[in-house]
N, C-alpha and C positions, 0 to 999 in steps of 0.2 A: 435537731433541725427545728428552726423557729422562724415563722413569717413575721417580718417587721412592717412591711408596707406593701400595698397593692395599688397600682395606678394604671391609667390607660387613656386612650383617646379614640373616639369614633368607632366604638365596638358595639354592633347591633343597635339596641335602643339607647345606649349611653352616648349621646352626642357631645362633642367637645371633650375637654380634658376632665378627668375625675381622679380622685385619690382618697385612699383610706389608710391612715397612719395609725398603726397599733401602738406606737411609742408616744402618742399624744393623748391627753385626756379627752374624753372619759375612758377611751379604750385601754389606755396604759394600765389603769388600776382595776379593770374589769376582766375577770377570768371567763365570764360567760356573756355573750352578746348575741343579739338577734339581727338577722338581715331581713327587713320587713318591706312590704310593698305589695301593690295589687298584682294579679296574675298578668304576666307579660311585661311588667315594668322593667325587668332586667336584673333581677336578683341573682339568677344563676350565671349571668354574664360576668359578674365579679369573679366567680370561681373559674369561669372560662379564661379570664385574663390571667389568673394565677397559673393555670396549666399551660397556656400559650407561652408565657414568659419563660417557664422552666423547661417545657418538653415539646413545644410546637405541636400540641395535640390537645383535644378535649374529649371527655367521656361522651358527651352528647353527639358529637360528630362521628365518633368511632362506632356508635351503636346504629348509625344509619344503615338500613338494609339496602344492599346492592350499591351501585354507583350511578345513580340517576344524575342527569345534567340539569343545572339551573341556568336560566338566562342571565346574562351579564349585560354590560353596555354594548350597544350596537348588535351585531350578530354573534358576539362571543358567548360562550357558555362556560360554566364552572361546575366541578363535581360537588355533589352534596356532602362529601366527606372532606373537602378541601377547607383548611383552616382560614383561607382568605375570604370564604363566604361570610365570616363574622364582621368584615369591614362594612361599616354603615353605608347604605345606599346614598349616593350623592356626595360622599366624602372622597377627597383626593388621597388621603393618607390616614393611617392609624397606627397605634402601638399599644403594647401591654408591657408593664414594668413591675418587677417584684424585688424588694429588698428582703434578704433573709440571712440568717446565721447558719453556716454550714456545720458539718460534723467535726470540723477542725477548730470551731470556736471563732472563726473570722467572719466579718460581714461582707456580703457580696450584693451586687445589683445585676439582675438578669433582665434583658430587654428583647422583646419580639416586635418586629415592625413590618408593615406592608404599605405599599404605595402604588398609585397608578402612574402610567407613563406621563412624563412632562408635568407631573404633580397637578394634573387636571382631572376633574370629576368624570369626564367622558373618556379618559385614557384607559388603555388596556392594563389589566392587573399585572404587576411585576412579581418576581419570586420574593418570598419572605426572607428576612434577614434576622439574625440573632447575635447578641453580644453579651459578654460577661465582664464586669469590672469589680475589682476588690475595693471595698470601702475602708477608710474615707478618701483615699488618694485617687480613686477611679483608675487604677492601673489595669489596662486591658489584659484579658486572659483568653487565649485561643484566637486563631485567625479566621479559619473557615467556619461555616455553620456546623459542619460535622464535629469539628474540634470543640466548638463552644458547647454543643449538646453533651459531648462526652465529659467535658470538664464540669458542667453543672451536675450531671448524674453522679460523678465521682465525689463532688463536694457535698451533695445532699445524702448520698449513700443509698438511694432508692431509685429503681427504674420507674417508668410511668405507671405500669401495672401495679407495682408495689406501692407507689404513692397513692393510688386510688383505693388501696385496701387499708392503709394505715393512717393517712392524713386527710384525704378527701373522699367522703362517702357521697358519691353523686346520686342523682335521682335514679331510683330503681336498681341501685348497686349495693344495697345494704346486705343482701344475703349472698353476695358473690364469694366472700371468704368462707362463709359458713358452708356453702355447698360446692366449694372448689375441690379439684382432684388432689390426691396426696402429693404429687410432684409440685404442683403450683403452690400448695400450702407450705411444703418444705422449703422451696426457694425463698419465699417471703420470710419465713422464720429464720432461715440461714442469714439473710441480709440484715435482719433486725438485730441479731445476736452477734454478727461479725464472725461466725464460725464456719467460714468457707474451707477451713483446713480439713474437715471431714470429707467433703467432696473430693478434695485433692488427694487425700490418702486413699480413698476408694478407687479413683482413676489410676493412681500410681500402682496400687496393688494389682489391678487388672492388667495394666501394661507390663508390669514386671513378671507376672505369671505367664503372660503371652510370650514375652521374650525368652524366659527360661525354657518353656516348652519348645519354642522354635530352635533354641540352641541344642536341646536334647535330640530333636529330630535331625538336626544337621549332623551331629556326631554319629547318630545311628546310620544315616545315609552314607557318611564318609567311611564308616567301618564296612558297609556292604560293598563299597567300591574299592576297598584297599585289601581284599583277601589275597594272600600270596599264592603263587603257583605250587603245584605238587612237585616232588623230586623228579618224577618221570617227565612231566611237562617241561620242567626247567632244563633237564638234560637234552630233551628233543629240541627245545628252542635254541640252546647253545650250539648244537650240532648244525642246525639249519643256518644259524648266523655265520658259523665258520665256512660252510659250503658257499654261502652267498658272497662272502668276502673273497674267497678264492676265485669264484666265477668273475667277479668284478675286476680282479687283478689280471686275469687272462684277457678279458675284453680290453683293458687298458693297453696291454702290449700290442694286440692286433690293431687297435686304434692308432697307436704311435707309428706303426709301419705304414698304414694307409695314409696317415697325415704326411709322412715324409715323401711318398710317391706322388701324392696330390700336389704338394708344394713344388716338386720338380716340374710337373706338367704345367702348373700355373706360371712358374717362372719362365719356362720355355715359350709359352704363349705370349707373355709380356715382352720377352726379348725379340721374338719374331715381329710383333707389332711395332716395337720401337725401331727395328731395322727398316721396315717398310716405310715408316714415317720419316726416318732420316733420309732415305733415297728420294722420297717425294720432295722433301725440303731442299735437297741438293739440286734436283732437276729444276725446281721453281726458281732457285737463286741464279742458275745459269741462264734461264730464260729472261729473267729480269735484267741481268747484266747485258745480254745481247740486245734487248730492246732499248737500253740506255745509250747505245753507240751514237745516234744522231745528237743526243744531248751533249755527249762528251765533245763531239766535233764543234758544235756551236759554242761551247764554253771555251775551247782552245782559240777560236777566231776572236771572241770577245776579249780574251786575255791578251791577244796580239795587238789590239788597238788601244789598250789602256794608257799608253804613253801620250796619246793625243788628248786625253781627258782634261788636263789643265788649260791647254790652248782653247779648246771648245768652251770651257767654263768662263774664260776671260771674255771671249766674244759675246757670250750670252749675258754676262754681267754688264758690259758696256752698252749693249743694245737696250737692256732694261733701264739703265741710267739715262740714256738718250731720250727714250719715250717719257720717262718721269719728268725730265727737265722741260720737255716741250709742253706737257700737261700743266706744269707749274707756271710756265710763262703765259699760257692762255688764261688760266685762272687769275693770274695777277692783273691782266688787262681788264677782265670783267670787274674785279674788285676795285680797280682804279676808277672806272666809270661810275660805279655805285658810290664811291666816296665823294666824287665831285657832285653828284646829284644830291647827296645828303647835305653837302656844304651849302648848296643853293637853298634847299628847303629850310635849313636851320636859320639862314639869314632872314627869310620871310617870316618865320615864326617868331624871331626875336623882335622884329618891328611890331607884330601884332600884340605880343605880351606887354610891350612898353605902353601901347595905347590902352589896353585893359587896365593897367595899373593907374593911369591918369583918371579913367572913368570911375574906378572904385574910390579913389580919394575924393573926387568931386561929390559922389553920392553921400559920403560920410559928412561932408560939410553942409550939404543941403538938408540932412535929417536932423541937425542939432536943435533948431527951434521947436519942432514938433516933439522931440524927445523930452525937452524941458517941460512942455505943457502936460504931456502924459505923466511925468513924474509927479507934478503938482496934484493932478487928479487922484493918482494912487495914494498919495499921502492923505488927502482929504477923506477918501473912502475908508482907509485904515483907521483914521481917527473917529469916524462915525460908527464903526462896527461894535465897540463895547456897549455904547448906549442902546443900539438896536437889539443886541442880544439880551441886555438886561430888561428892556421893555417886553420882549417876547417871553422871557422866562417869568416875569412878574404877571403877565396876562394869563399864562398857563396855570401858574400856582393859584391865582385868584379864582379861575374857573373851577379847578379841582376842589378848592376850599368851599365854594358855593355848592358843588354837587355833594360833597360829604355832609354839609350841614343839612341839606334837604333829606338825604338818606337817613341820617341819625334822627331827624325829627319824625319821619315816617315810622321808623323802627320803634321808637319810644311810644308813639301813639298806639301801635299794634300791641305792645306789651301792656299798656294801660287798659286796653279793651279786654285782653285775655284775663288779666288779673281781676278785673271787675266781675267777669263771668265765673271764674273759679271761686271767688269770694262768695257769690250768691249761692253756688252749689254747696259749698262748705256749710253755710248758714242753714240751708235746707236740711242737710244730713244731720247736723247737731240737733236740730229741732225734732227730727224723727227718732233719734236715739238719746233723748234726754234722760231715759231711765238707766242708762249706763254710767251717768255722771258720778253717782255716789261710789260705785264700785271702782271706777277708774281713778278718781282723785286720791283714794287711799289704798291703791293696789299693793304697794310694798307690804303693808300690814297684813292685808288679806292673803297675799301670796305666801307669807310665812305660815299663817294659820292653815292654809290649804295643804302645804307640804307636810306640816306636822300631822294633820288629820289623815292624809294619805298614808304616811308612814305608820300611823297607829292602826289604820284599817288593814294595811298589808300585814302588820305584825299580828293583828287579831286573826286574820285569815290563816297565816302560817301556823299560829298556835292551834287553831281549830283543826287544821290538817294534821299537825303533829300529834294532837290528841287522838285523831282517828287512826293515824299510822301506828301510834303506840298501842292502841287497843288491838289493832290487827296483828301487830308484832307479838303482843302477849299471847294471843290465841295461837300464832304460829310456833312460838317457843314451847307452849304446852304440848302442841302436836309433835314438835321435834323431840321433846323429852320422852314422850310415849314411844315414838318410832325408834329412837336410839336404844331404849330398853329392849324392845323386841329384836332389833338387829344385834344387840349384844348377846342375847341368848342364842340366836342362830350362829353367830360367829364362834361362840364357845363350842357348839356341837361340831362345826366344821373343823375347828382346831384339833379336837380329839380324833376325828376320822383321819385327818392328814398326818397326824403323828403316828398312827398305826401304819399307814402306808409307808412312811419314812423308815420305820423299823423293819418292815418287810424288805424294802430295797437294800437296806444295810446287810441283812442276812443273805440276800441273793448275791451281793457283791463279795461278801466274805467267803462264799463257796469257791471262788476262783483262786488258784495258787499263783498269785502275781509274781512272787520271787522266783518260783520254779520256772514259770514261763519266761521271765527275764533271763535266767541262766541258760535255758535252752536256746533262746534267740542269740545270746552272746556266743555260745558254742557253735551254733550253725553258721553265724556270720563269720566267726574266726576260721572255721573249716573251709567255707567258700572262698574267703580271701587267700588262704594258704594254697588251695587248689588253683585258683586263678593266677596267683603269682608264680607258682611253679610251672604252670602250663606256658605262661609267657616266656619264662627263662628257657624252658626246654625247646620250644618252637624256634626261638632265635638261635640257640646253640646248635641245633641240628642244621638250620639253614646256613650258618656260618661254616660249619665243618664241610658241608657239601660244596660250598663255594670255594673253600681252600683246596679241595681235591681237584676241582676244575681248573683253578689257577695254576697248580703244579703241572698238570698235563699240558696246558697251553704254553707255559714257560718252556718246557722241554722241547716242544715242537718249534717254538720260535728260536731257541738256541741252535737247533739242528739247521734251520733255514739260514741263520746268520753264518754259520760255519761254511755251509755250502756256497753262499754268496761270496764270502771272503776268498775261498779257493778259486772260484771262477774269476774274480777280479784280479788276483795275482797272476793267473795264466794270461789274462787279456793284457795286463801291463807288460809282460815279457814279450808278447807278440807285437805290441805297439812299438817297442824299441827297434825291432828289425824292419817293421813296415816303414817307419819314419826315416831310417837310414837309406833304404832303397828309394823312397820317394824323393829325398834330397839329391841323390846321385842322378836320378832320372830328370829332375828339373834342371840341373846344371848342364847335362848333355843336351837337353832341348833348347836351352838358351844359346849354346854354341852353334847348334844346327840352324836355329832361326837367324842368327847373325850372319851365317854363311849364305843363307838363301834369301836375304832381304832384297827388296826391289832395287835399292841404290847399289848394292853389291853386284847384282845381276847386270845393271847398266855399266858399271865400271868394268866388269869382266868382259862384257861384249866389246868395249872400246880398246881392249889390250891387243897389241900386235906382237908378233914373234920378233925377238931380238930387240924389242923396245923396252925401256925400263918401266916398271910399275909406278904410277904416280903416288902410290901409298907407301910401299916398302922399298921401291927402287930395284927390285929383282928383275932379271932378264928372262927367267923361266916362269911360265904360268901353267902349273899342272891342272888346275880346275877349269881352265877356259872352256874346254869342250866336254866336261863330265857333269852336265846338269841333271841327268836322270838318276844317277846314283845318289846325288845330294838330296833330291826330293824324296827318294825312297827312305833314306836314312832319317830325314826329318819326320816322315809319317810314323816310322817305328818308335822314335822318341816320344812323340805325342801320345801314341797308344799306351806306352809304358807309364807315362805320367798320369793319365786318366785312370789306369788300373790301380796304381799306388794310392791315388786320392780316394778311390772308392773303398779300398781296403782300410785306409786310415779312418774314414768316416764310420765304417761298420764297426771297427774296433772301439772307437770313442763311444758309439751308441751302446755297445755291449758293456763297457765299463760303467756308463751312467746307469744302465739298468741294474747291474749287480750292486753298484754303490747304493742306489735308492732302496733296493730290497734289503740290503744289510742295515741301512739306517732305519727303515721301517721296523725291522725286527728288534733293533736296539730300543727304539722308542716304545714299542709295545711291551718289551721286557721290563722297561723302567716303570711303566704304568702298572703292570701286573705285580712287580716287586713291591711297589708302594702299597698297592691294594692288599697284597698278601701280608705285609708287615702290619698294616692296620687290622686286618682280619685276625691275625694270630693274637694280637693284643686283646681284641674283643673276645676271642674264644677263651683266652686265659681268664679274663674277668668273668665271663659267663660260667666257666667251669667252677671258679671259686664261689660265685653266687649259687650255682646249682648244688654243689656239695655242701655249702653252708646253709641251705634253705631249711627252715624248721620242719618241713614236710618229710625230708629224708631222715631227720633226727627222731621222728616219731616211730617208735618200735611197732606200733599197731598198723603202720602203713607199709604194705609190701608192693613195691613197684614192679610192673611186668617188664618184659624185654623192651628194648628201645623201639622196635618196629611196632609194638602194640601200645605204646605209652599215649599217643594222641587219642585213641579211642577210649583208653582207660580214664584219662582226664575228662573227657566229655561225659562219660557215664557218671563219674563221681560228682561233677558239677550239677548234673541233672538231679541226682539224688538229694544234694544239699538244697537246691531250689524247691524241690517237692516238700522237704521238711519245713522250710521257711513258710511255704504257702499254708500248710496245715497249722503252723504256729500263728500265722496271721489271722486265721479264722477264729482261733480261740481268743486271741487278743481283741478282735473285733467284738466278740460276744461280751468280753469283760468291759470294754469301753461302753457298750450299750447299757450294761448294768450300772456303770458309774454315772452315765447320763441320767438314767432313771433315778438313781440316788440323788443327783444334783437337783433334778426337777422337783422331787418330793420335798427336799430340803428347802428349796426356794419357795414352794407352795406353803410350807409350814411357817417360814419366816414372814411371808405376806399375810397369812392368816393371823399370826401373832401381832404384826403391825396393825392390821385392821381391828383386832380386838382392843389394842391399846388406844387406837384412834377413837373407837366407839366409846370407850370409857371416858376419854377426854371430851368427846361431843356431849355425853350425858352430863358431865360436870359443867361444861360451858352453858348448856341449856338451862340448868338450874340457876346458875349465876346471872344469865341474861334475863330470866324471868323476874328475879328480884330487882334488877336494875330497871326493867321496864315499869314495874309498879311504882318505884320511887320517881321515875321520870314523868309518869302520868299525873301524879299528885302535884309536882312542881309546875307542869304545864297548865293545869286547871287553875291554879292560883294566878299565874301570869295572865291568863285569858280574862279573868274577872277584872284585874287591875287595868289592863289595856282598854276594856270596854268602858270603864269609868272615865279614863282620859279622853277617849274619842267623843263621848257625850259632851264633856266640858268644851272641847274645841269647836264642836258644831254649834253650841249655844253662842259662843263668841262670834261666829260667822253670820248670825242672824242679822246683825246690824248692817252688813254689806248688802242685803237684799230688802232693806226697809222701804225703798222707793221702787221696788220691782213689782211687776204685775203678778208674779207668782206668789202663792201663799207661803207662810213661813215654813210649813212642813213640806211643801211641794218641792222646793229646790233640794232639800235633804234627800228626798227619794231619788231625784235625778242624780245627785252626787253619789249615793250608795250604789246605783246601777253601774256606774263607771267612774270612780274617783279621778283617775288620771285623765280620762276623756273630758269630764266636767271641768277639771282644773285647766286643761288646755283651752277649752272653749272660752271660759271666763277670762283667761289670760289674753287670748286673742282679742276679745271684745274690749278689754281695758286698753290694750296697746293701740287698737284701732281708734277708740274714742280720743285718747290722748294725742295720737298722731293727727287726727282731724282738727282738734282744738289748737294744737301748736301750729299747724299749717295755716289756720284762719288768722291767727295773730301775726304770723310772718307775712301773709298777704296784705293785711291792713297797713303794716309798716312800709311795705314795698309800694303800695298805692300812694301814700303820702310822699315818699321820696320821688316817685315818677312824676307827680304833679309839679314839684319844684324843678325837676330836670326838663319838663316840657316847656316851661316859661323861659328858662335859660336858652334852650335850643332855638326857640322862636326869635329871640333877640339876636343870637349869633347868626341866624340865617339872613336877617335884614342887613347886618353889618357886612357880611361876606358878599352880598349882591352889589352894594354900593362900591366896595373895593374892586370888584371885578369889572364894573363899568368904567371907572377911572383908568384902570390898567389897560383896557382895550383901546381907549382914546389915545393914550401916550404911545402905544405900539403902532397905531395907524400913522401918526405924524412922523415918527422915526422912519417908518417904512417908505413914506413918500420922499423924504430927503435923500436917502441912500439910493433910491431907484433913479433919481435925476442924475446924481453923480456917476452912477454906473453906465447910464446911457451915453453920457458925454465921453466917458473913457472908452466905450465900445466903438465910438466913431473914429478914434485914433488907433491905427495899426490893428483894427479888429479885436481890440482888447488883449493883444499879446503882451507878454512880459517885456519890460524895458531891457532887462539883462539879455534876453534872447535877441532883441533887435540890434543892440550894440555889439553883441558877439558876432552876429551875422555880418554886420558891416566890417568889423575888424577881420573877420575870416575872409571876406572877399578881397580885401587889400593884401593880406598875407598870401593868399593863393595866387594873386597876380604877380607879386614879387617872386614867389617860388617858381612860377612858370617862366618869368623873365630870366632868372638865374639858370634854370635848366636849359633853356634854348641857347644861352650864351655858351655854356659848357659843351653842348652838342656841336656848335659851330667850330669850336676849337678842336674837338676830337676829329671832326671830318678833315680839317686842314692837316693834322698830324698823320692821319691815315693816308692821305694823298702823297705826302713826302715819303713815307715808309714804303709804299707800293712802287713809286718811281725807282727807288734804290734797288728793290728786289728784282725788278724787270731787267735792269742793267746787268746785275750779277747772273741771272739765268741765261742771258744771251751769251755772255762770255763762257759759261760752263758748257753750253751746247756746242760751241766751236771746238773746245778742247776734247770733248767726247768723240766728235767726228774724226779728229786726227788719230786718237787712240784706237778706234774701231778699225780704221784702215790698216794700221800697223799689225793688229792681231790677226786680221784676215790673211794678210800676206804670210805671216809665220805659219798658220794652219795649212795653207796651200803648199808651202815648201815641205812640211812634214808629210803630207799625203803623197806628194810626188816621190819622196824618198821611200815611203812604205810600199808603193807600187813596184818600185825597182827591187826591193828586198824580197817581195813575195814571189814574183815571177810565175804567177799562175794565170789561168784563163778567166778567172772571176775578177773583173775590175771593181774597184771600190771608189765611188764618188763621194762628194761631200755629204749628200743626204744619207747615203748608207752608213757613213762614219757616225753621223749624229744618231742614227737609229741604233747602232751597236752601243754607243756610249750612253744611250738612254737607260740601259739596264743598271739598277743601283748596286752598290757594293754589297749590301746585305743579301740581296737575291743571289749574287754570284757566290758568296760564301756558303749560303745554304745549298746551292747546287753542287758545289765541290764536295761538301760533307755528305750529301746524298749519294754521290757516285762512289766515294770512298766506302760508305756503308754497304753498297752493293758488292764491292770487291771483298770486303771483310765477311759478309754473309756467305758468299760462295766458298771462301776458305774454311769458315767454321762448319758449314754444312758438310763439306768433304771430310773434315776431321771427325765429326760426329758419326758419319756413315761408316768410316773405317773402325771407329771404336765399337759401334753396335755390332758390326760383323764379327769382330774379334770376340766380344762377350758371348754372342750366340754360339760361335764355334766352340768356345771353351765349355759352355754349358752342355752342349750336345755330347761332348766327350765324357761327361759325368752322368750319362743316362742310367736309369735303374736296370736291373737284370731283366725284369719283365716289363718291357716298354711297349708291349702290344696294347695294353689297356689305355683307354682315353681318359681325359680328365673328367668327363661327365660320368663314365662308368665308376671311377674312383669316388666321385662325389656322392653318387647314389649309394655305393657301398658304405661310405662314411655315415650317411644319414640313417641307413638301416642299423649300422653298428651303434650309433649314438642312441637311437631309440631303445635298442636292446640293453645297452649299458644303463640308461636311465631307469628302465624297468627293473634290472637286477639291482641297481644301487638303491632304488626306493625300497625294494624288498629287503635288502640288507639293513638299511636304516630302520625300517619298521621292526625288524627282529632285534636290533640293538636297543631300540627304544623300549621294546617289550621287556628286555632283560633289565634295563635301568629302572623301569617302573616297578618291576617285581622286587628289585632290591629296595626301592623306596617303601613299597608296601610292607615288606618284611620288617623294616625298621620302625615304621609308624604304627603298625598294628599292635605292638606291645604297649606303647604309651596310650593308645586310644581306649583300651578297655578300662584303664584306671580313670581316665577323664570321664567316661560315660557313667561309671559308678558314682563319682562325685556329683555330676550334673543331675543324675536321677534323684539324689537326696535333696539337692537344692530345688529341683522342680516339684517334688512332693510337698516341700514346706510352703512354697509360694502358691501352689494349687490349693492347698488347704486355706491359706490366707485369702485367696481370691474367692473361694467358696463361701467364706464367712462375711467378708466386707467388700469385695471387689465388684466393680461394674464399670462399663465403658463410659457412662455419663455421670458416674459418681453418686447416683441417687440412692444406692443400697445403704451405704454407711451414713450418707447424709440424712436419709429418712429415719435411720435407726437413732442417730444422735439427736435429731430434732424432735423425737418422741418426748425427750425430757424437757426440751424447750416448750413443746406444746402443752405438757403437763403444767409447767409454770404459768403459761398463758391462760390455761383453763382455770387455774387458781385465781388469777386476777379477774377473769371474765365471770366466774361463778360468784365472786365477791360482789361484783356489780349486779349480777343476775338476781342475787338474793334481795336486792333493793328494788329491782325492776319487776321480776316475776318469780316469787318464791316457789312456785309450783314446779319450775324446771331447773335441771342441773345438767351441765355439759360434761360428757365423759369421752375419753379416747377409746376407740375400739382396740381391745387387747388381742394380740395375735402372736403367741410365742414363736411360731414358725417363721414368720416374716415380719419386718418392721411395718407398722401401720400408723398413718396419720389421719385415719377416718374418725368422724365424730358421730356420737349418738346423744340423744336427749333422754334424760331420766325424768319420767313424769311422777313426781312425789305424791300427787293427789290420786294416782292410780296404783298405789302400792309399790312405787319404785319401778314401774314398767319401763323398759328401754324402747325408745321410739326413734325412727329415722328422722334426720333433720328435714327431709323433704315432706314429712307428714304434718309440719307445723302450718298453721293458718298464716294469713298475711300479717296480722298484728303480732302474732307470736314470733314469726320469723324476724320482724323488725326489732322486737325487744331483745331476742337472743343475739341478733347481729349487732345491735347497739352495744350490748354487753361485751361482745368480742372486740368491737372497735375501741371501746374504752379500755379493754385489756391490752390491745395492741398499743394504745397510747401510753399505757403504764409500763409496757415491756421495753426495755432498752438495754444497750450494751455500751462498751467504751467507744464504739465507732458510730452508732446511730442512736440518737435520742430524739424522740418525737415529742415536741412541746406545743404543737398546734393541731387542732382537729376541726374540720369543717363538715357539717352534716346538711345535705340538701334534701329537704322534704322528708316524708315518711311518717310524720307524727299524726297525720290525719286519720290513720286506721286505728288509733288508740282511743279507749274510752276515757272519761274524765279522771277516774282514779288512777288508771295506768299512766296517763299523761303526767299526773302529779308526781308519781313515783319516778318516772323518767327524768323529770325536771330536778327532783332532789338528787338523783345520781349525777346529773350534769353539774349541779351546784357543788357537789363534792369534789369535782376536779379542780376547782379554783385553789383549794388548799395544797394541791400538788404542783402549783406553778405553771399550769397549762392553760392555754386559751382555747375556748370551744365556741365556734360560730355555728348558729342554727338558722336555716332557712325554712320557714313554715308559714302556712296561712291560718293556723289554729289561733284564734283570737286570745283564748285564755293563756296560751303559751307566750305569745308576744307581749301581752300585758304584764305578765309576771317578770319578764326580763327587763331590767331597768335600762341597760345600755343598748341602743339600737342603731343600726346603719339603715337609714331610710332611703328607699329608691322610689321616688315619686314621679309619675308620668306627667308630662306637660303637653302643650300643643305641638302638632307636627310629628307625633310619634317619638318625641324626645323624652328622656328621663334624667332626673337630677339626683345625685348621691349626696346625702348629708349624714352627719353623725349627731345623735342626741343622747 
């Protein structure tokens, strides 16, 4: 990750837009640069802009204690930790922008922005916005602010906290990584190295161990729930199930009998209710028919007079025509009078329209001379308008030109006055600074000499410091050589002691018989597996054999039940044949008796007379005419016989159904048991083969007990095998402890050997380094002398630049030596200022000469413009008088109206008069035509009125004749006059048809009700004949008995179902228990393996294995940091806390000046903590992986706590980073530090609390 550019606008004291481009010179070629400026100028604001654009956060705001509120515009407040508080007061908007190279090598631009509402300074603050674009095409990445932040973090590869540890070391944050907790330090190292796989492995190991343990517990709980029943409990359960099934069958039979009786009572109640309803319907139909008798008589009277309807209709039609004709005749007379009045009015209007036409034509002739005069005036005014417009425009232009000339002359005079004042001020300044003239006029030469002298002085200073550093290094290397020799002797002694411990651990481990223990474990495991397998086979075989015996007993019982049901069914079928024959004969006899005793037969029999022929058969003898009692008795006997036969047939059918159902149920249960027995026999055969072929039976040393004692024997043998395995496990555990002790001593020996070799290498390196330091000291001393001679020569050449100065020759040299860069900048500023003043004076003199010439020209132009304006005003006034006279004359004619409008009005008046004349002529003709048409219509109406009177008289005579004939035909006491006839005929045909249909419906309803009543009576009588044997019980009693029986049956059925379910569950448990033991053994092995893995590296948050793996990363980081620390503070060395039991990322400081004493990082002073933290930060900058490479480092303050020598050492270390291709930015107020760094980003305050950013 590399920062390319930082920019922003209106952030804190940085008003307006600012930008720092690290790809432009001089920053592009500088690996180390300073960010300088006074306190409060805004140096740290540059780093705030960097953090805002990337993370929407800054270290300074996050360190704010609490959440205090700050006043904003108006009554609004803002939190002290809100990033919007960085927007400059009085600014309406602001932003921060950063260009960077991500860990994928591509360029990106991140932007953070904030604004106030309506983009006004007094508006309320709006939410911040963030964006990310890929360079150079500016393709947007991410839509929402959350997505943009996630994309930026993914492309940088560091979170905000990690960014402030590895890239940006903010104020007071140097020691954060040094004193951080192990977990926080591990997360940062994991991110920098891209080794998140260790955290994932740790979490996955933890989750896998948790899953395998849960699976083992699940199998164990299932085994506890799936233990099968004992043989006695199984037999008792099967007996209870059979008894429950038998009780349910008996209850089903009783329920069927009760249901049959209840259905008969319910049907009887329904039939009785239907008969009563039919009787009520028949009575209601009779009453309705009787009530309709007057309606029937009225209908018959209306039907009798329907023949007179055509005659009455003719009279009504003629009467209506007569009235209509009279009305038309009256209307025609009114219209005729109106037409004659309209004719008279049209004649008068015609005469008036002719007079108006004559008046309009005369008015047109009278207006012709005035129109010609108006046209002449219009033409004259039209001809004068161009000249008038031109004169007006010329006058306006002349006035504008005169005003411009006056303004230009005044402006040029003001410029002349200002230039004269400036020229006098410039001359005074040059007089006061005449001693700068010699330096300024030859400044390019002096500038080169100043730069060369500054470089020579800087080189001399570096050489002096290098000589001091080399001398200090030589002393340190001598101390290192002595210390390494002492440590080498101590390491030799520790190596001998550790080797003795390793030999002792090897002897202790050899005392354990590893091969013998392995053989014993193999034998015990094999014995336990044989016992477990044999036990499973025996349990399943015994259960299957018991179930086979139970199935055989149930099958025999079911076959006996089926044979008994078949015999009962055959007997019922034989009885059914006789019952149906008797039932058929009884029905035939009943039909004959019913035919003889029917109502119509009784009527016919009552009408017979002795010696008279029968109308049916023609016989003269009638034997049954007086024998009605015997016939009725015979009919009753036949009905009773039919009812008895029907009851016997129904009982026989029910018996057959019961026996058939019982036989079918036995057959189905036999089929199920047969299939189960077949499967069971096959399983028993397989289990017998497995049992007899099991290796346990082939072992001659194994004596199996009797079958009844085998379960207990298996249990005791398995317990003995488990006890032997536990004892063996204790011995193996002791052996593993001895092996672990051996491994620990071996590792300690290897570390001691490595330490011994390292100390040998350190001693050799110390001797080599001491020789190199001596050679380097000699070369640096020679270079220092040569540079001092060059500097003296350059200063002598610069004496000429100060020959006219007030300072003595050696005085300026002392000032220059006190601060070469500052002295150079001051003289450069003086030279530039003098040259600028001299150039400005020359430019002002030339400008004054030019302005004098321009003033004379402007004076002449003003006089010319004034004369031209006077002439133009006179011409405009003359043209204005002429056109005003013509316009007044034209206004006197027709009030100035347009000639076209006047002529059009005159023509319009004539055309309107002609149109009115034509319209009145047409109206007169229409009135004459209407009078003629109305006269003809009146004559026609008079003729039709006479014809209608004759036809009406004839129709009335015909109706009177019909009425007289009707009276003679009726011959009743109710006379019918003409009014009554019309009243009867007033009823329409549709109403008559509806009334007839209604009366017929009443007749049909009565007949239907009588038929339904007879049918219901017959059905009820027939149902009563089939009454049950015990008909004393009511329907309510039977219903209560049915409810009690249903509740009892449900209870018995639930009990039977529960027993059957228990049997089925026991069968399932017997099958699954065998396979469950093997699955548990396999799962226990898997669970032990993952539990061990979890114990070693597993954790829920992944930190156990991560911290273990990051120990090696931290060791590499400490190598980088200690390399820098040897340059910064040779007294200290960072080391990781070694903890073999648990991974540790803790840090300690070795104090080499105190004999290698180990100190806590919290015991360091402020300056010491800064140096050590700086070394760690430089080490983090050097540490990289394929995913994250840190190429930029920013350090904000912290150097003020260092003394001069330590500061020099820190600067040398920062200089060394340039060779690694990294850029390091430093913010500091230490003058020596900022003067040493050549490239600077200057933040200079100006008026109004604003600061300006420049690069030097």
